[in-house]
C-alpha positions in Angstrom: 0.0 0.0 0.0 2.8 2.4 0.8 4.7 1.6 -2.5 2.9 3.5 -5.3 5.3 2.7 -8.1 8.6 0.9 -8.7 10.9 0.3 -11.7 14.7 0.1 -12.2 15.1 3.9 -11.8 12.4 5.0 -9.3 10.7 4.0 -6.1 7.7 6.1 -5.2 6.4 5.9 -1.7 3.4 7.2 0.2 5.0 8.3 3.4 3.0 8.2 6.7 2.9 11.2 8.9 5.2 11.2 12.0 8.1 9.4 10.3 11.2 11.4 9.3 12.7 10.9 5.8 16.2 10.5 7.2 18.1 10.3 10.5 19.5 13.4 12.3 18.4 16.1 14.7 17.6 13.6 17.4 16.0 11.1 15.0 17.8 7.8 15.1 16.4 6.5 11.8 14.2 7.7 9.0 12.5 6.2 5.9 15.7 6.0 3.9 17.6 4.0 6.6 14.6 1.7 7.1 14.4 1.1 3.3 18.1 0.3 3.0 17.8 -2.2 5.9 14.7 -3.9 4.4 16.2 -3.9 0.9 19.7 -4.8 1.7 20.1 -6.3 -1.8 19.2 -3.0 -3.4 22.6 -1.4 -4.2 21.4 2.2 -4.4 18.6 4.1 -2.7 18.7 7.9 -2.3 16.1 10.5 -1.4 15.4 12.8 -4.4 13.7 15.4 -2.1 12.3 15.7 1.4 9.0 15.9 3.2 8.4 17.3 6.7 8.1 14.7 9.4 4.5 15.7 10.0 3.5 15.7 6.3 2.3 12.5 4.6 2.3 11.7 1.0 4.4 11.1 -2.1 8.2 10.7 -1.7 10.5 10.0 -4.6 13.5 7.7 -4.1 16.2 7.2 -6.8 17.4 3.7 -7.5 20.6 4.7 -9.3 22.9 7.7 -9.6 21.7 8.7 -13.1 18.0 8.7 -11.9 19.0 10.9 -8.9 20.8 13.4 -11.2 17.8 13.5 -13.5 15.4 14.1 -10.6 17.5 16.8 -9.1 17.7 18.5 -12.5 13.9 18.4 -12.9 13.4 19.7 -9.4 15.9 22.5 -9.9 14.4 23.6 -13.1 10.8 23.6 -11.7 9.8 20.8 -14.0 8.2 18.7 -11.2 4.6 19.7 -10.5 3.9 19.0 -6.8 0.3 19.3 -5.4 -0.6 19.2 -1.7 -3.9 19.1 0.2 -4.1 21.2 3.3 -7.0 21.8 5.7 -6.7 25.4 7.2 -8.5 27.3 9.9 -11.0 29.9 8.7 -13.1 30.4 5.6 -10.9 31.2 2.6 -12.1 34.3 0.6 -11.5 35.2 -3.0 -10.6 32.1 -5.0 -7.1 31.1 -6.1 -4.2 33.0 -4.7 -0.5 33.0 -5.6 1.7 33.8 -2.7 5.3 34.9 -3.0 7.6 35.2 0.1 11.2 35.7 1.1 11.8 32.9 3.6 14.7 32.3 5.9 15.5 29.5 8.5 16.2 31.0 11.9 17.5 29.5 15.2 21.0 28.4 16.2 22.3 25.1 17.6 20.1 23.8 20.4 17.2 26.1 19.5 14.0 25.3 17.7 14.5 26.3 14.1 11.7 28.1 12.4 11.2 29.4 8.9 10.0 33.0 8.7 9.6 35.9 6.2 12.8 37.9 6.0 14.3 40.3 3.6 17.1 38.6 1.7 15.7 35.2 2.3 15.1 32.6 -0.4 12.2 33.1 -2.7 9.1 30.9 -2.1 6.2 30.7 -4.5 3.0 28.7 -4.0 -0.5 28.7 -5.5 -3.4 28.2 -3.1 -6.7 27.1 -4.5 -9.8 26.4 -2.4 -11.4 23.0 -3.0 -14.1 23.0 -0.3 -15.3 25.7 2.1 -16.6 24.5 5.5 -18.2 26.6 8.2 -14.9 27.2 10.1 -12.2 25.7 7.8 -11.2 25.3 4.1 -9.6 22.4 2.2 -6.9 23.9 -0.1 -5.1 22.5 -3.1 -1.6 23.9 -3.0 0.9 23.8 -5.8 4.4 24.7 -4.8 6.9 26.2 -7.4 9.8 26.2 -5.0 10.8 23.8 -2.2 11.6 25.8 0.9 11.5 24.3 4.3 8.0 24.6 5.8 7.0 26.7 2.8 3.2 25.9 2.7 2.9 26.0 6.5 4.5 29.5 6.9 2.7 31.0 3.9 -0.7 29.7 5.0 -0.2 31.0 8.6 1.1 34.4 7.3 -2.0 34.7 5.1 -4.2 34.2 8.2 -5.2 30.6 7.5 -2.9 28.4 9.5 -2.9 24.7 8.7 -4.8 22.7 11.3 -2.7 20.5 13.5 0.4 22.6 12.9 2.2 22.8 16.3 4.9 25.3 15.1 3.1 27.9 13.1 -0.5 27.0 13.8 -3.5 28.4 15.8 -3.1 26.6 19.2 -6.7 27.0 20.5 -8.0 25.8 17.1 -5.6 22.8 17.2 -7.0 21.9 20.7 -10.6 22.1 19.3 -9.7 20.0 16.3 -8.0 17.3 18.4 -11.4 16.7 20.0 -12.8 16.3 16.4 -10.2 13.6 15.8 -7.4 15.5 14.1 -4.3 14.3 15.9 -1.7 15.5 13.3 -0.8 18.1 10.8 -3.4 18.2 7.9 -0.9 18.5 5.1 -0.6 15.8 2.4 1.6 15.5 -0.7 -1.2 14.3 -3.0 0.2 14.4 -6.5 3.5 14.6 -8.4 3.7 15.0 -12.2 6.7 15.3 -14.5 8.2 14.2 -17.8 10.7 11.5 -17.2 13.8 12.1 -19.4 14.9 8.4 -19.2 11.7 7.2 -21.1 10.4 10.5 -22.4 7.0 9.6 -20.8 4.9 11.9 -18.7 4.4 10.3 -15.2 1.6 11.2 -12.7 1.6 9.7 -9.2 -1.3 10.1 -6.8 -1.5 9.3 -3.1 -5.0 9.4 -1.5 -5.7 11.0 1.9 -5.2 8.6 4.8 -8.3 7.2 6.5 -7.5 9.5 9.5 -7.6 12.7 7.4 -10.5 11.5 5.3 -12.6 10.8 8.3 -12.0 14.3 9.6 -13.3 15.7 6.3 -16.3 13.3 6.3 -17.5 14.8 9.6 -17.4 18.4 8.3 -20.4 20.3 6.9 
């Protein structure tokens, strides 16, 4: 269920929330270490990109050096279309919105590192499109054009619509209320990835449905 696609170049996973993609920062092991242990006969497995620990959804793994180079090139040139689903606090107004920010990671060693808007930071560009409006929340489809750390989470919060379940940038009273409604995690999911694969020349489109946990939260909303 967690393997969405596999061939000689690519392994496409649906990552569960709560699992880091790699070891480090107090995390003893992540998905890539687990994979290498489970597939000890696989000579090459490397992350092509990252997902936050709290975010679920599509993760691309390269199975050889050439595939990793190709994926990095596509990502660098903005040729990989990445779509996320996010449930945010508040009723979104005014249709689709393109948000551009200058983001910087702040916080030294031993401190909690946060991403925030700062002059001279790295450019972050996302398109937010409302999918469903509820009485006190909105399901958004978000396309990211850059891959900055916590990009969607920071931009949504700065726009006044923090992602529900976000314990770093979120609305803490709202998070408490939503925990009682069954939302025990960040409602951010990497739902779709599309790109043209240079190795075969084919267009590829991977999709990962929402987990039962997130879907059940939506099912309860009016």
